[in-house]
mmCIF file of the N, C-alpha and C atoms, coordinates in Angstrom:
data_MODEL
# 
_entry.id   MODEL 
# 
loop_
_atom_site.group_PDB 
_atom_site.id 
_atom_site.type_symbol 
_atom_site.label_atom_id 
_atom_site.label_alt_id 
_atom_site.label_comp_id 
_atom_site.label_asym_id 
_atom_site.label_entity_id 
_atom_site.label_seq_id 
_atom_site.pdbx_PDB_ins_code 
_atom_site.Cartn_x 
_atom_site.Cartn_y 
_atom_site.Cartn_z 
_atom_site.occupancy 
_atom_site.B_iso_or_equiv 
_atom_site.pdbx_formal_charge 
_atom_site.auth_seq_id 
_atom_site.auth_comp_id 
_atom_site.auth_asym_id 
_atom_site.auth_atom_id 
_atom_site.pdbx_PDB_model_num 
ATOM 1   N N  . UNK A 1 1  ? 0.956   -1.203 -0.090  1.00 0.00 ? 1  UNK A N  1 
ATOM 2   C CA . UNK A 1 1  ? -0.349  -0.225 -0.090  1.00 0.00 ? 1  UNK A CA 1 
ATOM 3   C C  . UNK A 1 1  ? 0.951   1.233  0.247   1.00 0.00 ? 1  UNK A C  1 
ATOM 4   N N  . UNK A 1 2  ? 0.285   2.385  -0.600  1.00 0.00 ? 2  UNK A N  1 
ATOM 5   C CA . UNK A 1 2  ? 1.585   3.634  -0.975  1.00 0.00 ? 2  UNK A CA 1 
ATOM 6   C C  . UNK A 1 2  ? 1.047   4.343  0.330   1.00 0.00 ? 2  UNK A C  1 
ATOM 7   N N  . UNK A 1 3  ? 1.718   4.892  1.124   1.00 0.00 ? 3  UNK A N  1 
ATOM 8   C CA . UNK A 1 3  ? 1.317   5.821  2.007   1.00 0.00 ? 3  UNK A CA 1 
ATOM 9   C C  . UNK A 1 3  ? 1.071   7.264  1.909   1.00 0.00 ? 3  UNK A C  1 
ATOM 10  N N  . UNK A 1 4  ? 1.441   7.431  0.360   1.00 0.00 ? 4  UNK A N  1 
ATOM 11  C CA . UNK A 1 4  ? 0.814   8.627  -0.282  1.00 0.00 ? 4  UNK A CA 1 
ATOM 12  C C  . UNK A 1 4  ? 0.150   8.907  -0.691  1.00 0.00 ? 4  UNK A C  1 
ATOM 13  N N  . UNK A 1 5  ? -0.764  7.620  -1.063  1.00 0.00 ? 5  UNK A N  1 
ATOM 14  C CA . UNK A 1 5  ? -2.625  7.534  -1.421  1.00 0.00 ? 5  UNK A CA 1 
ATOM 15  C C  . UNK A 1 5  ? -3.454  7.806  -0.301  1.00 0.00 ? 5  UNK A C  1 
ATOM 16  N N  . UNK A 1 6  ? -2.804  7.538  0.891   1.00 0.00 ? 6  UNK A N  1 
ATOM 17  C CA . UNK A 1 6  ? -3.795  7.905  2.093   1.00 0.00 ? 6  UNK A CA 1 
ATOM 18  C C  . UNK A 1 6  ? -3.770  9.082  2.417   1.00 0.00 ? 6  UNK A C  1 
ATOM 19  N N  . UNK A 1 7  ? -2.589  9.885  2.371   1.00 0.00 ? 7  UNK A N  1 
ATOM 20  C CA . UNK A 1 7  ? -2.228  11.537 2.271   1.00 0.00 ? 7  UNK A CA 1 
ATOM 21  C C  . UNK A 1 7  ? -3.078  12.538 1.409   1.00 0.00 ? 7  UNK A C  1 
ATOM 22  N N  . UNK A 1 8  ? -2.828  11.618 0.339   1.00 0.00 ? 8  UNK A N  1 
ATOM 23  C CA . UNK A 1 8  ? -3.507  12.309 -1.258  1.00 0.00 ? 8  UNK A CA 1 
ATOM 24  C C  . UNK A 1 8  ? -4.907  12.625 -1.059  1.00 0.00 ? 8  UNK A C  1 
ATOM 25  N N  . UNK A 1 9  ? -5.648  11.419 -0.782  1.00 0.00 ? 9  UNK A N  1 
ATOM 26  C CA . UNK A 1 9  ? -6.934  11.599 -0.094  1.00 0.00 ? 9  UNK A CA 1 
ATOM 27  C C  . UNK A 1 9  ? -7.150  12.037 0.809   1.00 0.00 ? 9  UNK A C  1 
ATOM 28  N N  . UNK A 1 10 ? -6.694  12.246 2.064   1.00 0.00 ? 10 UNK A N  1 
ATOM 29  C CA . UNK A 1 10 ? -7.058  13.328 2.909   1.00 0.00 ? 10 UNK A CA 1 
ATOM 30  C C  . UNK A 1 10 ? -6.663  14.640 2.691   1.00 0.00 ? 10 UNK A C  1 
ATOM 31  N N  . UNK A 1 11 ? -5.682  14.756 1.694   1.00 0.00 ? 11 UNK A N  1 
ATOM 32  C CA . UNK A 1 11 ? -5.453  15.973 0.896   1.00 0.00 ? 11 UNK A CA 1 
ATOM 33  C C  . UNK A 1 11 ? -6.526  17.070 0.201   1.00 0.00 ? 11 UNK A C  1 
ATOM 34  N N  . UNK A 1 12 ? -7.284  16.264 -0.520  1.00 0.00 ? 12 UNK A N  1 
ATOM 35  C CA . UNK A 1 12 ? -8.410  15.996 -1.747  1.00 0.00 ? 12 UNK A CA 1 
ATOM 36  C C  . UNK A 1 12 ? -9.516  16.577 -0.755  1.00 0.00 ? 12 UNK A C  1 
ATOM 37  N N  . UNK A 1 13 ? -9.718  15.541 0.519   1.00 0.00 ? 13 UNK A N  1 
ATOM 38  C CA . UNK A 1 13 ? -11.036 15.770 0.876   1.00 0.00 ? 13 UNK A CA 1 
ATOM 39  C C  . UNK A 1 13 ? -10.733 17.186 2.041   1.00 0.00 ? 13 UNK A C  1 
ATOM 40  N N  . UNK A 1 14 ? -9.567  17.391 2.699   1.00 0.00 ? 14 UNK A N  1 
ATOM 41  C CA . UNK A 1 14 ? -9.613  18.684 3.451   1.00 0.00 ? 14 UNK A CA 1 
ATOM 42  C C  . UNK A 1 14 ? -9.615  19.849 2.246   1.00 0.00 ? 14 UNK A C  1 
ATOM 43  N N  . UNK A 1 15 ? -9.276  19.846 1.338   1.00 0.00 ? 15 UNK A N  1 
ATOM 44  C CA . UNK A 1 15 ? -9.365  21.113 0.153   1.00 0.00 ? 15 UNK A CA 1 
ATOM 45  C C  . UNK A 1 15 ? -10.975 21.401 -0.034  1.00 0.00 ? 15 UNK A C  1 
ATOM 46  N N  . UNK A 1 16 ? -11.285 20.358 -0.454  1.00 0.00 ? 16 UNK A N  1 
ATOM 47  C CA . UNK A 1 16 ? -12.390 20.114 -0.791  1.00 0.00 ? 16 UNK A CA 1 
ATOM 48  C C  . UNK A 1 16 ? -13.474 20.721 0.432   1.00 0.00 ? 16 UNK A C  1 
ATOM 49  N N  . UNK A 1 17 ? -13.442 20.317 1.441   1.00 0.00 ? 17 UNK A N  1 
ATOM 50  C CA . UNK A 1 17 ? -14.224 20.928 2.814   1.00 0.00 ? 17 UNK A CA 1 
ATOM 51  C C  . UNK A 1 17 ? -13.772 22.645 3.221   1.00 0.00 ? 17 UNK A C  1 
ATOM 52  N N  . UNK A 1 18 ? -12.319 22.573 3.047   1.00 0.00 ? 18 UNK A N  1 
ATOM 53  C CA . UNK A 1 18 ? -11.819 24.098 2.869   1.00 0.00 ? 18 UNK A CA 1 
ATOM 54  C C  . UNK A 1 18 ? -12.690 25.114 1.957   1.00 0.00 ? 18 UNK A C  1 
ATOM 55  N N  . UNK A 1 19 ? -12.557 24.436 0.731   1.00 0.00 ? 19 UNK A N  1 
ATOM 56  C CA . UNK A 1 19 ? -13.530 25.232 -0.691  1.00 0.00 ? 19 UNK A CA 1 
ATOM 57  C C  . UNK A 1 19 ? -14.911 25.513 -0.165  1.00 0.00 ? 19 UNK A C  1 
ATOM 58  N N  . UNK A 1 20 ? -15.784 24.652 0.379   1.00 0.00 ? 20 UNK A N  1 
ATOM 59  C CA . UNK A 1 20 ? -17.199 24.775 0.381   1.00 0.00 ? 20 UNK A CA 1 
ATOM 60  C C  . UNK A 1 20 ? -17.184 25.444 1.403   1.00 0.00 ? 20 UNK A C  1 
ATOM 61  N N  . UNK A 1 21 ? -16.669 25.770 2.883   1.00 0.00 ? 21 UNK A N  1 
ATOM 62  C CA . UNK A 1 21 ? -16.787 26.366 3.615   1.00 0.00 ? 21 UNK A CA 1 
ATOM 63  C C  . UNK A 1 21 ? -16.095 28.076 3.063   1.00 0.00 ? 21 UNK A C  1 
ATOM 64  N N  . UNK A 1 22 ? -15.042 28.169 2.305   1.00 0.00 ? 22 UNK A N  1 
ATOM 65  C CA . UNK A 1 22 ? -15.109 29.202 1.748   1.00 0.00 ? 22 UNK A CA 1 
ATOM 66  C C  . UNK A 1 22 ? -16.486 29.904 0.854   1.00 0.00 ? 22 UNK A C  1 
ATOM 67  N N  . UNK A 1 23 ? -16.860 28.762 0.044   1.00 0.00 ? 23 UNK A N  1 
ATOM 68  C CA . UNK A 1 23 ? -17.867 29.335 -0.832  1.00 0.00 ? 23 UNK A CA 1 
ATOM 69  C C  . UNK A 1 23 ? -19.246 29.600 0.073   1.00 0.00 ? 23 UNK A C  1 
ATOM 70  N N  . UNK A 1 24 ? -19.272 28.985 1.212   1.00 0.00 ? 24 UNK A N  1 
ATOM 71  C CA . UNK A 1 24 ? -20.746 29.444 2.308   1.00 0.00 ? 24 UNK A CA 1 
ATOM 72  C C  . UNK A 1 24 ? -20.200 30.904 2.522   1.00 0.00 ? 24 UNK A C  1 
ATOM 73  N N  . UNK A 1 25 ? -18.919 30.876 2.910   1.00 0.00 ? 25 UNK A N  1 
ATOM 74  C CA . UNK A 1 25 ? -18.976 32.390 3.066   1.00 0.00 ? 25 UNK A CA 1 
ATOM 75  C C  . UNK A 1 25 ? -18.918 33.487 2.232   1.00 0.00 ? 25 UNK A C  1 
ATOM 76  N N  . UNK A 1 26 ? -18.426 33.082 0.897   1.00 0.00 ? 26 UNK A N  1 
ATOM 77  C CA . UNK A 1 26 ? -18.981 34.193 -0.100  1.00 0.00 ? 26 UNK A CA 1 
ATOM 78  C C  . UNK A 1 26 ? -20.159 34.190 -0.770  1.00 0.00 ? 26 UNK A C  1 
ATOM 79  N N  . UNK A 1 27 ? -21.047 33.242 -0.085  1.00 0.00 ? 27 UNK A N  1 
ATOM 80  C CA . UNK A 1 27 ? -22.190 33.347 -0.490  1.00 0.00 ? 27 UNK A CA 1 
ATOM 81  C C  . UNK A 1 27 ? -23.023 34.207 0.548   1.00 0.00 ? 27 UNK A C  1 
ATOM 82  N N  . UNK A 1 28 ? -22.764 34.079 1.739   1.00 0.00 ? 28 UNK A N  1 
ATOM 83  C CA . UNK A 1 28 ? -23.428 34.838 2.838   1.00 0.00 ? 28 UNK A CA 1 
ATOM 84  C C  . UNK A 1 28 ? -22.855 36.444 2.670   1.00 0.00 ? 28 UNK A C  1 
ATOM 85  N N  . UNK A 1 29 ? -21.701 36.698 2.084   1.00 0.00 ? 29 UNK A N  1 
ATOM 86  C CA . UNK A 1 29 ? -20.845 37.688 1.642   1.00 0.00 ? 29 UNK A CA 1 
ATOM 87  C C  . UNK A 1 29 ? -22.056 38.495 0.774   1.00 0.00 ? 29 UNK A C  1 
ATOM 88  N N  . UNK A 1 30 ? -22.155 38.118 -0.071  1.00 0.00 ? 30 UNK A N  1 
ATOM 89  C CA . UNK A 1 30 ? -22.975 38.527 -0.918  1.00 0.00 ? 30 UNK A CA 1 
ATOM 90  C C  . UNK A 1 30 ? -24.526 38.395 -1.572  1.00 0.00 ? 30 UNK A C  1 
ATOM 91  N N  . UNK A 1 31 ? -24.565 38.473 0.519   1.00 0.00 ? 31 UNK A N  1 
ATOM 92  C CA . UNK A 1 31 ? -26.159 38.544 1.160   1.00 0.00 ? 31 UNK A CA 1 
ATOM 93  C C  . UNK A 1 31 ? -27.172 37.897 0.163   1.00 0.00 ? 31 UNK A C  1 
ATOM 94  N N  . UNK A 1 32 ? -27.030 36.624 0.113   1.00 0.00 ? 32 UNK A N  1 
ATOM 95  C CA . UNK A 1 32 ? -27.535 35.583 -0.820  1.00 0.00 ? 32 UNK A CA 1 
ATOM 96  C C  . UNK A 1 32 ? -27.583 34.722 0.261   1.00 0.00 ? 32 UNK A C  1 
ATOM 97  N N  . UNK A 1 33 ? -28.702 33.134 -0.343  1.00 0.00 ? 33 UNK A N  1 
ATOM 98  C CA . UNK A 1 33 ? -28.707 31.583 0.420   1.00 0.00 ? 33 UNK A CA 1 
ATOM 99  C C  . UNK A 1 33 ? -28.381 31.118 -0.424  1.00 0.00 ? 33 UNK A C  1 
ATOM 100 N N  . UNK A 1 34 ? -28.056 29.954 0.040   1.00 0.00 ? 34 UNK A N  1 
ATOM 101 C CA . UNK A 1 34 ? -27.430 28.355 -1.118  1.00 0.00 ? 34 UNK A CA 1 
ATOM 102 C C  . UNK A 1 34 ? -28.803 28.196 -1.668  1.00 0.00 ? 34 UNK A C  1 
ATOM 103 N N  . UNK A 1 35 ? -29.653 28.303 -1.251  1.00 0.00 ? 35 UNK A N  1 
ATOM 104 C CA . UNK A 1 35 ? -31.161 28.135 -1.786  1.00 0.00 ? 35 UNK A CA 1 
ATOM 105 C C  . UNK A 1 35 ? -31.421 29.155 -3.120  1.00 0.00 ? 35 UNK A C  1 
ATOM 106 N N  . UNK A 1 36 ? -30.582 30.139 -2.918  1.00 0.00 ? 36 UNK A N  1 
ATOM 107 C CA . UNK A 1 36 ? -30.898 30.784 -4.273  1.00 0.00 ? 36 UNK A CA 1 
ATOM 108 C C  . UNK A 1 36 ? -30.016 30.643 -5.669  1.00 0.00 ? 36 UNK A C  1 
ATOM 109 N N  . UNK A 1 37 ? -29.018 29.465 -5.396  1.00 0.00 ? 37 UNK A N  1 
ATOM 110 C CA . UNK A 1 37 ? -28.495 29.036 -6.709  1.00 0.00 ? 37 UNK A CA 1 
ATOM 111 C C  . UNK A 1 37 ? -29.159 27.423 -6.511  1.00 0.00 ? 37 UNK A C  1 
ATOM 112 N N  . UNK A 1 38 ? -28.813 27.088 -8.209  1.00 0.00 ? 38 UNK A N  1 
ATOM 113 C CA . UNK A 1 38 ? -28.947 25.889 -8.557  1.00 0.00 ? 38 UNK A CA 1 
ATOM 114 C C  . UNK A 1 38 ? -27.643 25.072 -8.397  1.00 0.00 ? 38 UNK A C  1 
ATOM 115 N N  . UNK A 1 39 ? -28.086 23.783 -8.183  1.00 0.00 ? 39 UNK A N  1 
ATOM 116 C CA . UNK A 1 39 ? -26.254 22.644 -7.876  1.00 0.00 ? 39 UNK A CA 1 
ATOM 117 C C  . UNK A 1 39 ? -25.770 23.000 -8.755  1.00 0.00 ? 39 UNK A C  1 
ATOM 118 N N  . UNK A 1 40 ? -25.745 23.277 -9.809  1.00 0.00 ? 40 UNK A N  1 
ATOM 119 C CA . UNK A 1 40 ? -24.710 23.623 -10.702 1.00 0.00 ? 40 UNK A CA 1 
ATOM 120 C C  . UNK A 1 40 ? -23.822 24.509 -10.489 1.00 0.00 ? 40 UNK A C  1 
ATOM 121 N N  . UNK A 1 41 ? -24.861 25.944 -10.244 1.00 0.00 ? 41 UNK A N  1 
ATOM 122 C CA . UNK A 1 41 ? -24.039 27.052 -9.765  1.00 0.00 ? 41 UNK A CA 1 
ATOM 123 C C  . UNK A 1 41 ? -23.260 26.843 -8.287  1.00 0.00 ? 41 UNK A C  1 
ATOM 124 N N  . UNK A 1 42 ? -23.809 26.502 -7.536  1.00 0.00 ? 42 UNK A N  1 
ATOM 125 C CA . UNK A 1 42 ? -22.968 25.760 -6.246  1.00 0.00 ? 42 UNK A CA 1 
ATOM 126 C C  . UNK A 1 42 ? -21.685 25.105 -6.559  1.00 0.00 ? 42 UNK A C  1 
ATOM 127 N N  . UNK A 1 43 ? -21.531 24.475 -7.494  1.00 0.00 ? 43 UNK A N  1 
ATOM 128 C CA . UNK A 1 43 ? -20.548 23.568 -7.806  1.00 0.00 ? 43 UNK A CA 1 
ATOM 129 C C  . UNK A 1 43 ? -19.414 24.748 -8.449  1.00 0.00 ? 43 UNK A C  1 
ATOM 130 N N  . UNK A 1 44 ? -19.731 25.189 -9.301  1.00 0.00 ? 44 UNK A N  1 
ATOM 131 C CA . UNK A 1 44 ? -19.100 26.517 -9.865  1.00 0.00 ? 44 UNK A CA 1 
ATOM 132 C C  . UNK A 1 44 ? -17.945 26.987 -8.869  1.00 0.00 ? 44 UNK A C  1 
ATOM 133 N N  . UNK A 1 45 ? -19.183 27.678 -8.111  1.00 0.00 ? 45 UNK A N  1 
ATOM 134 C CA . UNK A 1 45 ? -18.233 28.442 -6.857  1.00 0.00 ? 45 UNK A CA 1 
ATOM 135 C C  . UNK A 1 45 ? -17.605 27.676 -5.803  1.00 0.00 ? 45 UNK A C  1 
ATOM 136 N N  . UNK A 1 46 ? -17.904 26.389 -5.522  1.00 0.00 ? 46 UNK A N  1 
ATOM 137 C CA . UNK A 1 46 ? -16.942 25.449 -4.984  1.00 0.00 ? 46 UNK A CA 1 
ATOM 138 C C  . UNK A 1 46 ? -15.451 24.962 -5.808  1.00 0.00 ? 46 UNK A C  1 
ATOM 139 N N  . UNK A 1 47 ? -15.910 25.223 -7.040  1.00 0.00 ? 47 UNK A N  1 
ATOM 140 C CA . UNK A 1 47 ? -14.624 24.508 -8.075  1.00 0.00 ? 47 UNK A CA 1 
ATOM 141 C C  . UNK A 1 47 ? -13.944 25.905 -8.166  1.00 0.00 ? 47 UNK A C  1 
ATOM 142 N N  . UNK A 1 48 ? -14.507 27.413 -8.230  1.00 0.00 ? 48 UNK A N  1 
ATOM 143 C CA . UNK A 1 48 ? -13.679 28.237 -8.176  1.00 0.00 ? 48 UNK A CA 1 
ATOM 144 C C  . UNK A 1 48 ? -12.737 28.776 -6.868  1.00 0.00 ? 48 UNK A C  1 
ATOM 145 N N  . UNK A 1 49 ? -13.456 28.124 -5.357  1.00 0.00 ? 49 UNK A N  1 
ATOM 146 C CA . UNK A 1 49 ? -13.131 28.543 -4.260  1.00 0.00 ? 49 UNK A CA 1 
ATOM 147 C C  . UNK A 1 49 ? -11.788 27.182 -4.162  1.00 0.00 ? 49 UNK A C  1 
ATOM 148 N N  . UNK A 1 50 ? -11.786 26.119 -4.750  1.00 0.00 ? 50 UNK A N  1 
ATOM 149 C CA . UNK A 1 50 ? -10.692 25.255 -5.023  1.00 0.00 ? 50 UNK A CA 1 
ATOM 150 C C  . UNK A 1 50 ? -9.831  25.661 -5.662  1.00 0.00 ? 50 UNK A C  1 
ATOM 151 N N  . UNK A 1 51 ? -10.073 25.898 -6.810  1.00 0.00 ? 51 UNK A N  1 
ATOM 152 C CA . UNK A 1 51 ? -8.805  26.662 -7.784  1.00 0.00 ? 51 UNK A CA 1 
ATOM 153 C C  . UNK A 1 51 ? -8.040  27.713 -6.697  1.00 0.00 ? 51 UNK A C  1 
ATOM 154 N N  . UNK A 1 52 ? -8.580  28.360 -6.456  1.00 0.00 ? 52 UNK A N  1 
ATOM 155 C CA . UNK A 1 52 ? -7.891  29.388 -5.499  1.00 0.00 ? 52 UNK A CA 1 
ATOM 156 C C  . UNK A 1 52 ? -6.851  28.831 -4.127  1.00 0.00 ? 52 UNK A C  1 
ATOM 157 N N  . UNK A 1 53 ? -7.600  27.922 -3.473  1.00 0.00 ? 53 UNK A N  1 
ATOM 158 C CA . UNK A 1 53 ? -6.513  27.098 -3.029  1.00 0.00 ? 53 UNK A CA 1 
ATOM 159 C C  . UNK A 1 53 ? -5.500  26.549 -3.157  1.00 0.00 ? 53 UNK A C  1 
ATOM 160 N N  . UNK A 1 54 ? -5.418  25.675 -4.597  1.00 0.00 ? 54 UNK A N  1 
ATOM 161 C CA . UNK A 1 54 ? -4.534  25.039 -5.330  1.00 0.00 ? 54 UNK A CA 1 
ATOM 162 C C  . UNK A 1 54 ? -3.352  26.035 -5.652  1.00 0.00 ? 54 UNK A C  1 
ATOM 163 N N  . UNK A 1 55 ? -4.010  27.178 -6.222  1.00 0.00 ? 55 UNK A N  1 
ATOM 164 C CA . UNK A 1 55 ? -2.980  28.266 -6.020  1.00 0.00 ? 55 UNK A CA 1 
ATOM 165 C C  . UNK A 1 55 ? -2.119  28.463 -5.326  1.00 0.00 ? 55 UNK A C  1 
ATOM 166 N N  . UNK A 1 56 ? -2.898  28.858 -4.192  1.00 0.00 ? 56 UNK A N  1 
ATOM 167 C CA . UNK A 1 56 ? -1.938  29.143 -2.953  1.00 0.00 ? 56 UNK A CA 1 
ATOM 168 C C  . UNK A 1 56 ? -1.258  27.994 -2.419  1.00 0.00 ? 56 UNK A C  1 
ATOM 169 N N  . UNK A 1 57 ? -1.480  26.634 -2.942  1.00 0.00 ? 57 UNK A N  1 
ATOM 170 C CA . UNK A 1 57 ? -0.477  25.581 -2.584  1.00 0.00 ? 57 UNK A CA 1 
ATOM 171 C C  . UNK A 1 57 ? 0.596   25.504 -3.379  1.00 0.00 ? 57 UNK A C  1 
ATOM 172 N N  . UNK A 1 58 ? 0.526   26.155 -4.866  1.00 0.00 ? 58 UNK A N  1 
ATOM 173 C CA . UNK A 1 58 ? 1.629   26.314 -5.607  1.00 0.00 ? 58 UNK A CA 1 
ATOM 174 C C  . UNK A 1 58 ? 2.670   27.149 -5.198  1.00 0.00 ? 58 UNK A C  1 
ATOM 175 N N  . UNK A 1 59 ? 1.862   28.536 -4.769  1.00 0.00 ? 59 UNK A N  1 
ATOM 176 C CA . UNK A 1 59 ? 2.982   29.288 -4.022  1.00 0.00 ? 59 UNK A CA 1 
ATOM 177 C C  . UNK A 1 59 ? 3.690   29.231 -2.630  1.00 0.00 ? 59 UNK A C  1 
ATOM 178 N N  . UNK A 1 60 ? 3.026   28.490 -1.990  1.00 0.00 ? 60 UNK A N  1 
ATOM 179 C CA . UNK A 1 60 ? 3.522   28.534 -0.906  1.00 0.00 ? 60 UNK A CA 1 
ATOM 180 C C  . UNK A 1 60 ? 4.326   26.846 -0.286  1.00 0.00 ? 60 UNK A C  1 
ATOM 181 N N  . UNK A 1 61 ? 3.993   26.005 -1.292  1.00 0.00 ? 61 UNK A N  1 
ATOM 182 C CA . UNK A 1 61 ? 4.228   24.637 -1.011  1.00 0.00 ? 61 UNK A CA 1 
ATOM 183 C C  . UNK A 1 61 ? 3.678   23.950 -0.275  1.00 0.00 ? 61 UNK A C  1 
ATOM 184 N N  . UNK A 1 62 ? 3.704   22.213 -0.776  1.00 0.00 ? 62 UNK A N  1 
ATOM 185 C CA . UNK A 1 62 ? 2.733   21.678 -0.335  1.00 0.00 ? 62 UNK A CA 1 
ATOM 186 C C  . UNK A 1 62 ? 3.011   21.025 1.201   1.00 0.00 ? 62 UNK A C  1 
ATOM 187 N N  . UNK A 1 63 ? 3.957   20.949 1.721   1.00 0.00 ? 63 UNK A N  1 
ATOM 188 C CA . UNK A 1 63 ? 4.013   20.774 3.187   1.00 0.00 ? 63 UNK A CA 1 
ATOM 189 C C  . UNK A 1 63 ? 3.414   21.877 3.856   1.00 0.00 ? 63 UNK A C  1 
ATOM 190 N N  . UNK A 1 64 ? 3.653   23.476 3.642   1.00 0.00 ? 64 UNK A N  1 
ATOM 191 C CA . UNK A 1 64 ? 2.980   24.254 4.583   1.00 0.00 ? 64 UNK A CA 1 
ATOM 192 C C  . UNK A 1 64 ? 1.435   24.072 4.311   1.00 0.00 ? 64 UNK A C  1 
ATOM 193 N N  . UNK A 1 65 ? 1.138   23.711 3.455   1.00 0.00 ? 65 UNK A N  1 
ATOM 194 C CA . UNK A 1 65 ? -0.121  23.565 3.321   1.00 0.00 ? 65 UNK A CA 1 
ATOM 195 C C  . UNK A 1 65 ? -0.757  22.430 4.209   1.00 0.00 ? 65 UNK A C  1 
ATOM 196 N N  . UNK A 1 66 ? -0.279  21.438 3.764   1.00 0.00 ? 66 UNK A N  1 
ATOM 197 C CA . UNK A 1 66 ? -0.775  20.077 4.791   1.00 0.00 ? 66 UNK A CA 1 
ATOM 198 C C  . UNK A 1 66 ? -0.811  20.849 6.324   1.00 0.00 ? 66 UNK A C  1 
ATOM 199 N N  . UNK A 1 67 ? 0.731   21.435 6.859   1.00 0.00 ? 67 UNK A N  1 
ATOM 200 C CA . UNK A 1 67 ? 0.155   21.627 7.946   1.00 0.00 ? 67 UNK A CA 1 
ATOM 201 C C  . UNK A 1 67 ? -1.266  22.773 8.437   1.00 0.00 ? 67 UNK A C  1 
ATOM 202 N N  . UNK A 1 68 ? -1.172  23.980 7.461   1.00 0.00 ? 68 UNK A N  1 
ATOM 203 C CA . UNK A 1 68 ? -2.228  24.575 7.674   1.00 0.00 ? 68 UNK A CA 1 
ATOM 204 C C  . UNK A 1 68 ? -3.645  23.808 7.547   1.00 0.00 ? 68 UNK A C  1 
ATOM 205 N N  . UNK A 1 69 ? -3.839  22.641 7.017   1.00 0.00 ? 69 UNK A N  1 
ATOM 206 C CA . UNK A 1 69 ? -5.429  22.172 6.853   1.00 0.00 ? 69 UNK A CA 1 
ATOM 207 C C  . UNK A 1 69 ? -4.962  20.941 7.984   1.00 0.00 ? 69 UNK A C  1 
ATOM 208 N N  . UNK A 1 70 ? -3.934  21.071 8.796   1.00 0.00 ? 70 UNK A N  1 
ATOM 209 C CA . UNK A 1 70 ? -4.004  19.900 9.877   1.00 0.00 ? 70 UNK A CA 1 
ATOM 210 C C  . UNK A 1 70 ? -3.403  18.538 9.256   1.00 0.00 ? 70 UNK A C  1 
ATOM 211 N N  . UNK A 1 71 ? -2.811  17.960 8.375   1.00 0.00 ? 71 UNK A N  1 
ATOM 212 C CA . UNK A 1 71 ? -3.090  16.870 7.520   1.00 0.00 ? 71 UNK A CA 1 
ATOM 213 C C  . UNK A 1 71 ? -1.079  16.122 7.704   1.00 0.00 ? 71 UNK A C  1 
ATOM 214 N N  . UNK A 1 72 ? -1.320  15.189 8.789   1.00 0.00 ? 72 UNK A N  1 
ATOM 215 C CA . UNK A 1 72 ? 0.125   14.772 8.753   1.00 0.00 ? 72 UNK A CA 1 
ATOM 216 C C  . UNK A 1 72 ? 0.534   13.869 7.859   1.00 0.00 ? 72 UNK A C  1 
ATOM 217 N N  . UNK A 1 73 ? 1.735   13.830 7.384   1.00 0.00 ? 73 UNK A N  1 
ATOM 218 C CA . UNK A 1 73 ? 2.314   12.559 6.513   1.00 0.00 ? 73 UNK A CA 1 
ATOM 219 C C  . UNK A 1 73 ? 2.475   11.469 7.270   1.00 0.00 ? 73 UNK A C  1 
ATOM 220 N N  . UNK A 1 74 ? 2.644   11.424 8.650   1.00 0.00 ? 74 UNK A N  1 
ATOM 221 C CA . UNK A 1 74 ? 2.901   10.036 9.397   1.00 0.00 ? 74 UNK A CA 1 
ATOM 222 C C  . UNK A 1 74 ? 1.798   9.508  10.072  1.00 0.00 ? 74 UNK A C  1 
ATOM 223 N N  . UNK A 1 75 ? 0.371   10.341 10.132  1.00 0.00 ? 75 UNK A N  1 
ATOM 224 C CA . UNK A 1 75 ? -0.545  10.089 11.119  1.00 0.00 ? 75 UNK A CA 1 
ATOM 225 C C  . UNK A 1 75 ? -1.929  9.990  10.512  1.00 0.00 ? 75 UNK A C  1 
# 
């Protein structure tokens, strides 16, 4: 079993969850409710937030982001 596959799975899940939280914040700041959007529109917003997170990862490095997301390589 590849130990990095477990980290990769946790990494993607943590990024997705963080993107969803950011999308929720973005919707609230726009003075809207999630019900005001279709499922496709919500998915686009979450994907945009994921892109922003991945961009940050490229700028700051993977290990720093893992630390910020609370994901350990050995745990």
